[in-house]
Steps between C-alpha positions, in 0.01 A plus 500: 500500500716670748729790395329520153317813408431828699270365783473764766755735341246777450413518868866491597577793280203691662638426840846611398363822351285570806791455749736710278245786490448465870880519558537802280211683673657418847845630398343821349305549830813448704698754300221746522480457882876544539504809282199648692668443840839646379325816387317534831646776725410327826212734588159367572241555228293728722798731556594560132449839354155546351357242722185575703700499824762733379242748355318483840832578679578785265150651549544466883854665488356791289221555756217419267349244735494498886612231738171327533437472125863383444473223758145393369623483133820323599297236687274460194806440276622237742 
């Protein structure tokens, strides 16, 4: 009998729940990405204070390492 009972309704509810969860996760991810980009100050990650590159630059500026070691380590960092 067509239209009588709950044939296939359980599967339909699972699909609706799955798509709803996927939509919510996508929106949360989008908001997170927008907030992260808005807080960015535009500098490259390697140039931020406390990064390996900035520490290397500081050590070179203070004279703790020579030109050759500075170039070699900077090449290693990429």
